[in-house]
N, C-alpha and C positions, 0 to 999 in steps of 0.2 A: 504494500500500499504506499509506504513512503517513497519507494522508488518511483512509483506512477505519478504521486503528487509532485516530486520534483521534476518528472520529465514534462509535465504540462505547465507548471507554474515557474520553474526555475528556481523556486524557493525551498528551503528545508523546512520541515515541520516545525522544527524548533522556532524558525524565524517567525513563522505564522502564529504559533501559539505565543510567543512574545509579544507580537504585534495586537493580536487579540486582548491579551491581558492589559496592555497598555489603553487600548480603546476602552475596555470595561472601566479601568482606573479612571481614565478622563471623563467618561460619561457619568460615572458615579460622582466624581467631584463636582462636575457641572451641575448635576441633578441637586447635590447637596447645597452648592452655591446659590442655586436659583431658589431652593426652599427657604434657606436662611434669608435671603433678601426678597423674600414675597412681599409685594406691595411696596418696595422701596427701590430707590434709584441704585444702581450699582455704585461702588467706590470708584474714585477718579474721575467722575463725570463732572464738567464744570460748564457753566454758561458764561462766556467771557472769562473773568478772573474770579468768579463767584462759584464755590464749591458747592454742589448740591447732591454729592454721593452720601447714601445712607439715609437720605429722606424720603418720606413718603411724597405723593403727588400733591397733597394739600400742604404739607409743610414746605414743599419746594416752592408752591405757588405763593405762599405768604412771604418766604424769603425774597424771592424774586420781586414780588410787588413792593416790598419795602424798600428793596434796593431802587427800584424804578421811582418811587417816591423821592428818594434822596436826589436821584438824577435829575428829576423834574426840578427840584428846587436849585440844584446847581447849574443845569444847562450843559449844553455842548458849546465847547469853545472852537471857533472857526478861525483860521488864519489866511491871510492874503498879504504878502509882503511884510511890512513891519507893523500891520494892523490887525487887532484880533477883535471879534465880536462875540458876545454869548447868543446862543439860540436856545431859547426855553421851550421845550415840547408843548407847552401850553401858552397860548396868547390870551391875555386877560384885559378886562375893561375897568376903568376906575369907577364907572356909574352904572354898569349894567352887566350882571353875571351872564346875560344870554349871549353876549358877544365873546365869551370865552370860548375858545375852540382849540383843538389839538393839531399841532403841526406834525407831531410824531406819537404814535400810539403804540403801546406794548401790551401783548396779550400774555400775561403771565401763566395763565392755566394752560394754554397750548403749548407754551415752551416747557413747562413741566411734564406734560404729557409726552412730549418729544423726547425728553431727558430719560424717562422711565422705560422707554423703548429700546435704548442703547443696549446692544448684545442680547436683545430678546427677539430679534427678528434674523431671518436667515437660517441656513442649515445648521445642524448641530456641530459640524466640524469648524466652521467660521466662528461661531460662537465660542467654542472650546478654545480657541487659538487666540481670539481678540480679548475675551474676558480678562484673563491675566495681564496681558499687554496694556489694556486701558486701566487696569488697578495700578501698574507701577508707572506708566508714562501719562495716563490721563486721557480722557476723550471730551472733545468739544462739541457743544449745541449751540448752534446759532439762536439768538433771541428772535422770537416772532415779533418782528418790528414792521409796522404799517406806516410808512411816511407818505404824507401829502407832498410829493416832491414838487408839484407846481407851486403851493403856497411856501414851501421852504425855499424854493428858488427865488420867489417874489420878496420874501423877508430878507434874503441876502442882498438883493438888489437895492432895496429900500435903505439898508445899513451902508451899502458900498456903491453910492452912486458913481458910475463910470466903471465898476468893475467888468461889466459886460459891454461889448462894442458891437451893436447890430449890424450885420452885413448890408450892403446897399447894392443892389443889383444894378447893372447897367440899364439906363433907361433911354427912351426917345424924348428929345426935348424940341419944342416948337417955339420960335420967336414971334415978335408981333408981326412980321413980315410972311409969317408962314413957311419959313425954312426949317428943315428937320436936320438935327444933329444928334450924335450919340454921346450921352453922358457916361463917363467910365464907371465901372464897378469898383466897389470898396470892400475888401474882405473884412470880416469881423471876427469877434471872439466871444464865445458863449460859455456859460457854466456847464461843465460835463455832468449832466444829470445822473447818467449810469454810475460814474464814479462817486457822485454825492450820495446816492442811495446806499451803495456798498459801504461807504466811509462811515455812515450814521449807524449802520449795523454792526460794524467792526468796532466802532468805539463805544457801544453800549456795554457797560459792565468791564470795561477793559482799563487798562493802566494808560491808555493813550492821553497825552496831555492836551493836544489839539488837532483839528482836522484841517489839513491844507485844501483850500479851495483850488480845483484844477479848472482852468479853461481850455476849450479847443477850438482849433480854427473853425470859421463859419464860412462856408463857401456861399457866394452870391448865386442867386437863381439864374441870373443871365450875366454873361460877359460881353465886351464889346464886339468880339468876333461873332456872337450870336446875333447882334443886333445890325451890324452893318449891312448885310444883305437885305434887310427889310426897309431901308431907308427910301428906295425907289417906290416900294408899294404904299408906304406911309404917304408920300408926297402926292400919289394919285388919290389917295383916300381923302387928303385934306382939301376938299373942294371949298371954295368961298361962298357958301350958302347957308342959310339957317337950317337947323334940324327942328321940326315941329313934332311933338308927340301929342297924341290924342287918345281921349278916352270918353265914350259916350259923346256928350256935346260939349266937352270941354278940351282945351288945348293949351299947350305950354311950349313956347318956342325959345331956343338957344342960338345966338348968333354966332357966326363962325369963329369970331375972335374969342369966343368962350369956349365952344365945344372942341376947338383944335387942343386945347390944354388937357382934354380927357384921354389924349392918344396914349395907349400903353401897349404892352406885350403880354400875350398869354401862351399857354402850351396847348396845342392841339394835335393829338395823336404823338405826343413826345416832342413835337417840332415847335419853336417859337413862331408867332404869327401876330400880325398887328391887330388891335382891337380897341375898343373904349372901355375904360375902367370906370366901375361903379364909385369906388372910392374917391377917384378924382373928380367924379361928377356929383359928390355927395350933397353939396349945397344946392345944386338945382333940383336934383331928384328928390330931396326932402320936402320940396313945395308939392311935388306930385304925390308923394307918400302920404303927407297930411291930408290930402283931398281924397284919397281912394282907400288907403288902409284902415281896416275896422277889425277888431277882434271878434272871433265867433264867441258868442254868449250862449251859455246853457240857460235853460229855463231854470227859474229859481221859484221855490215854494215856501209857504209859511203856514203854521197852524194857528188858526184863530178861532176861539170858541169850539175847540175840539174838533175843527174840520180843516182840511187841508185844501189851499187854493193857490193859484199862480199870482205872484207879484212882480216877476219879470219874465216876458216872454223870450224864448230862443230866437237868436238871429245868426244867420250864415256870416262868415268872416270872409275877408278878402285881403290880399297883400300883393303889392307890385312886386313882381320878379324882375328886380333891376338888371341883373346880369342878361337875362333872356331879352329884355327891351332893348338893351345896348347892342347886343348881337344883331338884333333885326335892323338896327340903325345902320351897322357896318354893311350888311347885306344890300340895304337900300342905297347906300352911298356907292357901293361898287356898281350898281346897275345904272346910275346916272340919273338925270332928271332932277326935279324938286324932291325933297325927302320929307315925307309924312309917315310917321312911325306909330302904329297903334301900341299902346302901353301893354304889356303882357301882365294879366292879372290872375293870380291862383286863388281859387275859392276853397274854404275849408268850412266843413259842417260842424255844428255845434255836438258836443258829446251827449247832452241830454236835450232832446227837442221838446217843445210844448207839447203836452200830452194830457189826456183826460186823468184825473185823480184815480179813477178806478184802475188804469193800466199800471200805475206805480205800485199798487198793493200796500199803500202806507195807511195804517189804521190805528196804530197806538204806540206809546212810548216804550222803547226797549232798553234804553240805558241813559245814565245821567252821570257827568263827570265835572267835578268841581276844583278850583284852585284859589288861592288868596293872594293878592298882590299889594297888600297894605305896606305902605312905605316907599312904593316905587316913585320915581322921579318923574317929571312933566313929560318928557320925550318918551319914557318907557310906557307911561300910560296911553299916550298918543298912539304909539305902535301897536300895543295889545288891542286897542279898540279898532284900528285900522284892519289888523289881522283877523279878528273876531267878525267884523263886517264882511270880510272877503269870504269867509266860510259860511255865513248865515244863508240858509236857503238852498245850499248845494245838495244835489242828488248824487248818490253813489249807486250806480245800477248793480243789480245783482251779478254776482260772481267776480266784481272788478277788484283789482288790487288798487288800493287807495294809497296815494303818495301826497303827503302834507306839503312837501316843498313844490311839488307840480302844482297843486291846487292853488297854493298861495300866489303862485306866479313870481314876477320879478320884483325883488325887494328893492326899491329905489325911490327917489324923490318923486318921479313921474306917477308913482302908484301910491303917493301920500304918505310915505315913510320917512321918518327923521333919523339923523345921523347921531352916533355916539362916539367916543373916543376908545381906542384899544391901545395897549401898551406893547410896543414891539421893540425889544432891546431898551435903548434909553430914549425912545421917541414915542409920542402919542399921535395916533393917525385916525382921523374919522372914518367910521364904517357904517353901513346899514345893517340892521338885523336885531337891534336890541328889543326886548319884549316878547320876541317870538317864541322862545322857549316856555313862555307862559301858555301859548297856544299849543305847542307840542307836548307839554305835561298834561293839560287839560283833555287833549284829544286822546292820549294814552289812556287816560282815566275812564273815559266814556266808552273807548273800544274794550277796554277790561270789562266794565260793567255790562256790557252788551254781549259778552261771550264771543268776542271776534278773533280769529287768529292773529297773532302779532308776527309781522314779517320782518319787521327792522325795528330796532329801539336801542338807543344807547343812553345811558344816564350821564349827568353831567361830572366834570372832573373833580369838583369838590362840592361839599353840601351848601345848598342855598336856601335861605329861610322862606323863600317864596314857594318852595316845593316840598316843604314837609307834609307827611312823614318821609324820612328819608327812604329811598329805594322805589318811589312811585313816580319818578320824574322822567322826562324825555327831552334830550336836548336835540336842537335842529340847527343847521347852518348852512345855507346855500353854497354849493350844490350837495355837500355832505357834511354831517350825517344827516339823513333823512328819518321820518317815521312813517312806516308803512303797516297797513293791515289788509286784510281781505273781507269783502262782504260775502260771506257764505250762507246767508240766511235764505237765498231764494227769493228775496224781493228787494225791491229798492230801499235805500235808508236816505232820510231826509236829515240833514244837519241843522239844528237851530241853536243859535248862540245869544247870549245876553250878558249884560254886566249889571251886577246889582251891588252898588257901593264899591267895595274893594274885591268882591267876589266874580270871579269869571266862571260862568256856567254853560256848559255844552249838553244839548240833549240829542239823542238819536231816536228818530220816529221811523217806524216800519211796521213789520209784523212779527209777533212772537210766535216761535216754532216749538215752545216747550222746553228748550235747552235751560240747564241749571247751572248757575255760575258760583264757585266757592272761592273766596280769596282771603288768605290770612293777613293778620296785621304783620307789618314789616318787623323782622328781627335785625336790631344793629348791634355789631359786636366788632372786636379788634379796634378799639379806640386809640389813636395814636396823636399825641400832643403835637400842635404846630411847631415848626421852626422858629427861630429867633427872626426879628424884623429884618427885611432886606431893604438897603437903602440904593436907589438907582439914581445915577446922576442924570440931569436933563438940562438942555438950554432953554426949555420951554417955560421955565419959572425964572424969577428974579434970583441972582446970586446970593445964597445963604438961605433962601426961602424954602421951607420944607412943607410938603403936602403928602398926607397919607392917603392913598387911593383905594386900598384894598384891606378889609379886615381879616383877622387870622380866623381859620376854620380847623376844628379838630377832624382828623381823618377817620375813616370807618369803613367797615363793609356792611352791607345791607341786603337781605333777601326776603322774598315772601313767596308763599306757596299759591299756585293758581291751578284750577281745574274747571273743565267745562264738561258737563254730562249732557250728551244728546238724545233725543227722543228715542233713538235707536238702542240706548243703553250704552252706547260706546262713551268711553270717558278718556279725555286727553287731559294730562297733566304737565306742569311746567313749573320751574323755580326760577324767578326773575332776580339776578343777582346783579348788585351795583357795587363799584368801588370808588370811593372818595378819598382822594390824597390829603394828606394834612397840609394845609395852606398857610403860608406865613403871612404876617401883615408887611405891606409894601409901601414904601415912601418914597416919593420923589423929592430929590434935592438939586435946587437950581445951581448951575454953575456958570462963569462968563462964557459969552459967546466965543466960539472957536476953540474952547478947551477940548471937546470931545473930537473935533476933527484933528487936532494937533497930537492927540495921545492915541486915538483910535480905539480907546478902551472905555468900558464903563466901570465905575466904583461900586462894589457891592460889599455888604456886610451881611452875614458873616463869611469867614473863609469857607469854600465848599467842603461839605462833610464828607466822610468816608462812607463806603457801602456797609450796611449792616451784616453781620454774621449771621449764620444759621442759629445760633445760641440764643441771640437776641429777638429774632424775627416773631412777631405775633403775640409777644407778651403784653397784652392789654386786657382790660375788663370788657364786660358785656352789658349793654343796656337794652332792655326791653322796650 
């Protein structure tokens, strides 16, 4: 038998037996190792420089969250040349917490879940080899970072005017005599956003002192060589006649000296071609837009004396297609003769057309949500009222996924909103959006009360008095985060809003289908004291003047249980979790003009804290 085995395998039976013994020993050790660390992360696993080996997923989540809270206070340091700027993951407002939003968001639970999978996936042999190696030399898990790179880039632009140089494409220029020349292209430099995202992830929980900002060459869309062959065609196009645009019985005329300056270049099938540019024609086209454009309006309804009636009929929308209109003008110019161009208008249908009440299936109150905004400043109150009016009377068709951001529409002065200041680095900048988280929170509460599936919800970064009890809030900020839910009642839902003193009240009207809603009171735990006061130097105040813009907030975790039982006896359960970071008092200190530009840094107190260890994470009390 031994000779036969050696003949076919080339190995002696002793070697095979030895190998099998080693395999059995290794398998046994791996099994013992796995059993010993059941429910815990294997030794040697790190997230950045933070050790999480030996912790359970919940312990690791708390440790990572505490570390993130410290980093949120300290911020990331960015360097370019001899200048540095702090980027804090959270942008705050001195007047309205609703303008607080996250530039960088960290998911501690997802990171902990990834850490506990290290050496628990793959075949047994790879786990047998890698587990002891990771124990000795360590294994690294990337933090689950979600950075809003667009906003981070804008933040850095605001702190470093001139850091980026936008490329300028070669262009066709027309003088008063109608002569066409080519303006040369100018290359530019833009922030490397791919590197920026990677650097933020690498710097999280690491010993990296600062993040260098890298820029990369930005190539203009068109060069001189692209445009020189188009000069002859451009000259043929620039006839000395007016362009007349018509719609129904109205007309608008642009003299040659005006529309000649709309000359531009676009790509068609990959090749540059002469055209007229809507951006260059903006002032002229805006007059046409004002006469023609109108939004599609949904039918809106109200409940009066227990009956539903229409208070706003639906209307069709229309919008000038500026690009298509100018392309028609180019085609007409190429054909010769006088040029009369019909304005191209696109129509849009309302989402909810005027219909009889019976078709909507709205019969009764199905849910109520309330919040209180006592103590709100004037602008915030104005924006709450404006947002509530926007929602009042809105119909949510059966089966629709409702987006609060989409329904509110554009948040700007044209739609009646007022600005508030936000703090970015050492600057205060006006932005729109204050008061709208009161709308988000109240919508969240009425959707819960109505038993509707919540599709997207995010809590605030820190606890806000307007949204107590903690854990029942929802923050929104255009375009993200949004608040979304689904109307799965089988009938339309009518939103009714009203303000009673300092109380914002939302009602959902529809048709009850027998579903039962259970919602526990929020449990608040893991309380963490706020850090010491932070001083931020600014040139917006008189030198030496101090203005405290933000109050301190105790950090905490909050959660509540939620369940909906349907008439089919199906029961869906969910735990809504919220994390609130400990928030320090923030005070602005005025410095002389030119101080910050010359030093390139902001002065802050205290010195950045170190990351918490696993031993100190989560040691806090519980409040019911």
